C-alpha positions, 0 to 999 in steps of 0.5 A, spaced: 764 200 413 762 202 420 758 199 425 752 203 423 750 206 417 752 212 414 746 216 415 746 216 422 753 217 422 752 224 420 748 226 426 754 226 430 759 232 430 766 231 429 771 235 433 773 239 427 773 246 430 768 251 426 772 257 424 766 262 423 761 263 428 754 261 425 750 266 427 746 268 420 740 265 418 737 263 411 732 266 406 726 264 410 729 267 417 731 260 420 738 259 423 743 255 419 743 248 422 750 247 425 750 239 424 750 240 416 757 243 416 760 238 421 764 232 418 761 226 420 764 222 426 767 216 425 766 210 429 771 206 432 769 200 428 771 204 422 776 201 417 781 206 413 782 203 406 788 206 403 786 204 396 780 209 396 784 214 400 789 214 395 784 215 389 780 220 393 787 224 393 786 225 386 780 230 387 786 236 388 788 235 381 781 235 378 775 240 378 770 235 380 770 229 384 764 224 384 763 219 390 757 215 387 754 209 390 748 206 394 745 207 401 750 204 406 756 204 401 761 208 406 761 214 401 760 219 407 765 216 412 770 215 406 770 222 404 769 225 411 775 221 414 779 223 407 777 231 408 779 231 416 786 229 414 786 235 409 789 242 410 783 248 411 779 250 407 775 244 407 767 246 406 762 240 408 755 241 407 750 235 408 743 235 405 737 232 408 730 231 406 728 239 407 727 244 402 732 245 397 730 251 392 736 255 389 736 261 394 736 256 400 741 252 396 746 257 395 745 260 402 747 254 405 753 253 400 756 260 402 755 259 410 759 252 409 765 257 406 764 261 412 764 255 417 771 253 414 774 259 414 774 261 406 768 267 407 766 270 401 766 278 401 760 282 402 760 284 395 758 277 394 752 278 398 746 273 400 740 270 397 734 274 399 729 269 396 729 262 397 726 260 390 732 264 386 739 267 386 741 272 382 746 271 376 751 277 379 751 273 386 754 267 382 759 271 378 762 274 384 762 268 388 766 264 382 770 270 380 773 271 388 774 263 388 778 264 381 783 269 385 784 264 391 791 262 391 789 256 395 783 252 392 777 251 397 775 244 397 767 243 397 764 237 399 756 236 398 754 230 401 747 227 399 747 231 393 742 226 390 737 230 395 738 236 390 733 235 384 732 242 381 735 242 374 737 250 376 741 248 381 745 244 377 746 249 372 748 254 377 753 249 380 756 248 374 757 255 372 760 257 378 765 250 378 767 252 371 768 260 372 772 258 379 777 255 375 783 252 380 780 256 386 774 251 387 775 243 388 768 240 388 766 233 391 759 230 390 757 224 394 751 222 391 746 215 390 744 218 383 747 221 377 748 228 378 745 233 373 752 235 371 755 234 364 759 229 367 761 226 360 765 233 358 769 233 365 770 225 363 773 227 356 778 232 358 780 228 364 777 233 369 773 228 373 775 223 379 770 218 380 769 212 385 763 208 384 760 202 387 764 197 384 770 200 387 767 202 394 765 194 395 770 191 400 775 186 398 775 179 402 781 182 406 778 188 407 772 185 410 776 180 414 779 186 417 772 190 418 770 183 422 776 183 426 774 191 428 767 188 430 770 183 434 769 177 429 775 173 427 773 168 421 778 165 416 779 169 409 774 164 406 768 165 410 770 173 409 770 171 401 763 168 402 760 173 406 763 178 400 760 174 395 753 174 398 753 182 400 757 184 394 762 187 399 756 192 401 759 196 407 753 196 411 751 189 410 758 187 412 757 191 418 750 189 420 752 182 419 758 183 423 754 186 429 749 180 429 754 175 428 758 178 434 752 176 439 752 169 436 755 163 439 758 161 432 759 167 428 762 163 422 756 159 422 752 165 422 755 169 417 754 163 412 747 161 414 744 168 416 737 169 413 737 176 410 730 177 411 730 176 418 736 181 420 738 188 421 740 188 414 732 187 412 730 193 416 736 198 413 734 196 406 726 196 407 727 203 410 732 206 406 731 203 399 724 200 398 720 205 402 722 211 399 719 208 392 712 210 390 707 204 390 708 202 383 715 202 384 715 197 390 710 193 386 715 192 381 721 190 385 717 185 389 715 182 383 721 182 380 725 179 386 723 172 383 727 173 378 735 172 377 735 177 372 730 181 368 729 186 362 723 191 362 719 187 357 719 181 362 718 185 368 712 188 365 709 181 364 710 180 371 706 186 373 701 187 367 703 194 366 707 197 361 712 202 365 717 198 367 723 201 363 723 208 366 722 205 373 728 200 372 732 206 369 731 210 375 732 205 380 739 204 377 740 211 376 739 212 384 743 206 386 737 203 389 740 196 389 738 195 381 744 193 377 745 193 370 747 187 366 747 190 359 743 190 353 737 192 357 738 187 363 738 188 370 739 184 376 737 185 384 743 185 389 743 178 392 741 181 399 736 185 397 733 180 392 732 175 398 729 180 403 724 182 397 722 175 396 720 174 403 716 181 403 713 179 397 710 173 401 707 177 406 705 183 402 702 178 396 701 171 399 700 166 394 702 170 388 709 167 387 707 161 383 703 165 378 709 170 378 714 164 376 709 161 371 708 168 368 716 169 367 717 162 364 712 163 359 715 169 357 722 166 357 720 160 353 717 165 348 724 169 347 728 162 347 731 162 354 730 155 356 734 154 362 731 160 366 724 157 363 725 150 366 727 153 373 721 158 373 716 152 371 719 148 376 718 153 381 711 154 379 710 146 379 708 147 372 711 140 369 707 140 363 710 147 361 717 145 363 717 138 360 714 141 354 719 147 353 725 142 354 722 137 348 720 143 344 727 146 344 729 139 342 734 139 348 732 132 351 739 130 350 741 135 355 739 130 360 744 125 358 750 130 356 753 137 357 755 141 363 748 142 366 746 134 365 746 133 373 742 140 374 737 138 369 736 131 372 735 134 379 730 139 377 726 134 374 727 129 380 721 133 383 716 132 378 710 128 380 706 122 377 700 127 376 704 131 370 701 127 364 703 129 357 707 127 352 713 131 354 713 129 361 712 122 359 718 123 355 722 126 360 720 120 365 723 115 360 729 119 359 730 119 366 729 111 367 733 109 361 739 114 363 739 109 369 738 103 365 731 102 368 728 099 361 721 096 364 719 103 367 723 107 361 720 103 356 713 104 359 713 111 359 716 111 352 710 107 350 705 112 353 708 118 350 708 115 343 701 113 344 699 120 346 703 123 340 699 118 335 693 121 337 695 129 337 694 132 330 699 138 331 706 138 328 710 135 334 716 133 330 721 135 336 717 130 340 717 125 335 725 126 334 726 125 342 722 119 341 727 116 336 733 118 340 730 114 346 728 108 342 735 108 340 738 108 347 733 102 349 735 098 343 743 099 345 741 097 352 737 091 349 743 089 344 738 090 338 741 092 332 734 092 328 731 096 333 737 101 333 737 101 325 729 103 325 730 108 330 736 111 326 731 111 320 726 114 323 730 120 326 733 121 319 726 122 316 724 127 322 730 131 321 727 134 315 721 136 319 725 140 325 727 147 324 734 147 322 736 152 327 734 147 333 738 141 330 744 146 330 743 149 337 743 141 339 748 137 336 748 133 342 742 129 340 745 127 333 751 125 337 747 121 342 743 118 337 749 116 333 753 113 339 747 109 341 747 106 333 755 105 333 755 101 340 749 097 338 753 095 331 759 094 335 756 089 340 753 085 334 760 085 331 759 089 325 766 093 326 766 097 320 759 099 320 760 101 327 767 105 326 764 109 320 758 111 325 763 112 331 768 116 327 763 121 325 761 122 333 768 123 335 769 129 330 762 132 332 762 139 334 758 142 340 764 143 345 761 141 352 754 139 349 757 133 345 763 131 350 760 125 353 758 122 346 765 124 343 768 120 349 764 114 349 765 114 341 773 114 342 772 109 348 768 104 343 773 105 337 779 103 342 775 097 343 774 096 336 782 097 335 783 092 340 779 087 338 782 087 331 789 086 334 791 093 334 793 095 341 797 101 340 792 104 336 787 102 341 791 105 347 791 112 343 784 112 343 783 110 350 787 115 352 784 120 349 777 118 351 780 118 358 783 124 358 776 127 355 772 124 361 777 127 366 776 134 364 773 139 369 765 138 370 760 133 372 762 126 371 761 123 364 763 116 365 761 111 360 767 113 355 772 114 360 770 107 363 771 103 357 777 107 355 780 104 362 778 097 360 781 097 354 788 100 357 787 095 362 787 089 356 793 092 353 796 092 359 795 085 360 798 084 353 804 087 355 804 083 362 803 090 366 799 086 371 799 091 377 797 097 372 791 093 369 788 091 376 789 099 377 785 101 371 780 095 372 779 098 379 778 105 377 773 103 372 769 100 377 769 106 381 766 110 376 759 110 376 757 107 370 751 102 369 753 095 368 747 094 364 750 097 357 752 091 354 759 093 350 761 096 357 759 090 361 763 086 356 769 090 356 770 089 363 769 082 363 774 081 357 779 085 361 778 082 368 778 075 365 784 076 361 788 079 367 785 073 371 788 068 366 795 071 366 795 070 373 793 063 372 786 063 375 782 060 370 776 058 374 775 065 376 777 067 369 771 063 367 766 066 372 769 073 370 767 072 362 760 070 363 755 074 360 754 080 364 747 083 361 742 079 357 741 082 350 737 080 344 742 079 339 748 075 341 755 078 340 760 074 336 766 077 339 763 077 347 761 070 345 768 068 342 772 071 348 767 067 353 769 061 349 776 062 349 777 063 356 772 057 358 777 053 353 783 055 356 781 053 363 779 046 360 785 045 357 789 047 363 785 042 367 787 037 362 781 036 358 783 037 351 776 035 348 772 039 352 777 045 350 776 043 343 768 043 344 768 050 347 771 053 341 766 051 336 763 058 336 770 062 334 770 064 327 775 068 323 771 074 323 774 076 330 781 075 328 784 076 335 779 070 337 781 066 332 788 066 332 788 065 340 783 059 338 788 056 334 793 056 339 789 052 344 787 047 338 794 046 337 796 045 344 790 040 344 794 037 338 789 038 333 794 042 328 789 041 322 784 045 326 789 050 328 791 052 321 783 052 319 782 057 324 788 061 322 786 060 314 779 063 316 781 069 318 778 075 314 782 081 314 779 087 310 785 091 312 792 090 314 792 085 320 794 088 327 800 086 330 796 082 336 794 077 330 800 077 327 804 075 333 800 070 335 799 067 329 806 067 328 807 063 334 802 058 333 805 056 326 812 056 330 810 051 335 807 047 329 814 047 326 817 046 332 813 040 333 814 037 326 822 038 327 823 044 322 827 048 327 829 053 321 822 055 320 820 056 327 826 060 329 824 064 322 817 065 325 819 067 332 824 072 329 818 076 325 814 075 331 819 078 336 820 084 331 812 085 330 811 085 338 817 089 340 814 095 337 807 094 341 811 091 347 807 085 347 810 080 352 804 076 354 803 072 347 811 069 349 810 068 356 803 064 354 807 060 349 809 054 353 816 051 354 817 049 347 819 056 346 825 057 351 831 053 347 829 058 341 829 064 345 836 062 348 839 063 341 843 069 340 839 072 335 833 071 338 836 073 345 838 079 342 831 081 339 828 080 346 833 083 350 831 089 354 824 089 353 822 082 353 828 079 357 833 082 361 839 085 357 845 081 357 850 083 362 857 087 360 863 083 357 867 081 363 873 086 364 870 091 359 865 095 362 860 096 356 855 101 356 849 101 361 843 098 358 838 103 356 832 104 360 826 100 358 821 104 354 815 106 357 809 102 357 805 109 355 808 115 352 807 119 359 808 127 358 808 131 364 807 139 364 813 142 368 808 144 373 806 137 374 813 135 374 814 140 380 809 137 384 811 130 383 818 131 385 815 134 391 811 128 392 817 124 392 820 128 397 814 126 402 811 133 402 804 134 404 799 137 399 799 144 403 807 144 404 807 143 396 802 149 395 806 153 400 813 151 396 810 153 389 806 159 391 800 155 389 793 154 392 791 147 395 786 146 390 791 147 384 796 142 387 790 137 387 788 138 380 795 137 378 796 131 382 789 128 379 792 129 372 799 126 374 795 120 377 791 120 370 797 120 366 801 115 370 794 110 371 795 110 378 790 112 384 795 114 390 801 118 391 806 112 392 804 108 386 805 115 382 812 115 385 814 108 383 811 108 376 815 115 375 821 112 377 820 106 373 819 110 367 826 114 369 822 121 370 824 122 377 
């Protein structure tokens, strides 16, 4: 609060006049020290905080007021500034490190009353013995105070230095019997030995504690200004976060920053252990403690939080509980978190850790190791990993991760990136089954099969030679085997891994499986993806549906997202674009939630949306979605995702007439142990279409030999190509070979109807052709499937010009008919949106202002939002509209009649 701490500030005497000459002596015969009765002077950098002054005004309504906070919290200067504005009598008494026996205490209290102009009568008398005071003196004093019309305000500064329980009892006696004639204000670092609970219960206690004394960012910025340091509010907020709003820390930091060329940078990066803050805390807090307490504080400084048992593990003693409780009571920068857990003030922790390295060099790694072992025994995995890494004990870290069945957290969950970063420091010298498993997980997550499988084999060999119960490690192996099988496209291997995992689940404690649902979700995702690659759609759907409905919150978010993306692809390949779109949008939406990127499902979801957009002839949107998927950091090694991208890109290129480029795009992207029937069919279709477009019908027909009715969409497109090559019988054979375990999707029925309609047209059967076209239009309109009609060829145009078919196509496939001459008809309805887009009210507000060419900052000011909030809304708008830029968002919103 001031340019210096509140301790030296007390030495400067204010200008408040002393009413009564201080000529008396204390019971020891020593003259009273005038400075103990004077209000501390406030420096020019003192910041008056109205909220605290207003709260302190309540002191006149309650008998007892408590200002409780650590050293340098600004308690004394706050009380002094407030007291200086009050009408007499205001008695101020500061305590120092001297003798505070009852007789001396009350002698000074009586002298403080004389100094403020409220002298006790001769009947009260004075203590004659430094060690005791008579009951008569206290009773007479309380009686006289009770008779006063105007209460005396008595402020006792640094009351924590008064430790005699007799004094506390005597003070409470006088306060109780003085009635409205005495208002007592205690300034202290510790809890006074008074029955605070009784005063609090009846509303007779005013309290201002550390949390309220802490500076807000705005107050910190104002304080820095008083020191001649001007910084943005965000810099002040960062400093408050680091100092927890501690007044002395802010003031001392400001003084140091003022002497630098870049104050803002200094406040952001200053080294606490090499600053005046360190000098203050070491002198005012650490050096006041006993040797045992100092040792405890130095050792727990390696911890973010600690409990007495954990502290004892670091000290090899058993006295942490009373020491920590005492430090908290003394406001010695030890903060209680609840449930017997504590933490050090951040700056104090920084300084103690630096002091630890000087006083006990080389001990820090061992302290981290002791902490990690204790935390592992008590089930605190994240902290176990952090301290194991700090001790450079990677066997301990990896062992804890694997034993907890948490290896899946390297792939999914809010801390996946942090874990990967932590284990990235693990060197090759760490050799245990657990460290090999972590290496394998790291390499396989980056689709490095060679190194990943090598580490996995090392782990399995070591586990085979180990007689201990290591079911969790073996189950982790099964998960990684499933991932390897997925990346190599090997259904036999993935099914073997799943079977092994099923057996091992019976050996693993149930609470670990419940604690880590992500392991099962990841395993099933790998199984489902591999089955999908193999064309076993119904088996894959059953497995992936289980994952999509998995519990677990953020820990299963990535596998749920992947499952939805894969289910969307299955629906698309089965001819259900609407269903595919809904699932793909769910995958994209889940992938766009705040937190670390989990891109695979989001990528494949966008690719499915792109393929659906091609079928609807929304080519620009399809390109934007493919570009978005390319920008996501997913690995192309995954067969299903790579094939999905090839499929979407090839279809888009074909729609634009770029057949050669489409053939290049659809080529197999990754090697796989098993050929995917649907990926092979897509390659055959694109190749065949390219040959046909270039006038090579025989080669086009030859390319279609790999296509069968097991992939309905592929089979019907192949039939269309066969018919275009004038192989009518082969076309109908393909159509008849289509297997339909469920009702055929509209993408299949529309294309099949068009093939049959073309055959009927070629045979001269116009009625049948138009009947089939009618059915195709009805099925396509619901899904807005435009591409099959645009690709049908010239034969379809005469039929579409007829009134019934033209009316069915108007407004979604062809332009609506103009109004009848002379009689204006109703305006044509706007085209249906290609995707059901729903913006929140706030998103719509932001989009409207984007359309008015307002900047992000202008939008934030106009809507009274933060810039980051506006950016979040814009990101959501972009996602919902499937665009990347402001202009694209505005154009698409206008197309959808949203603006």
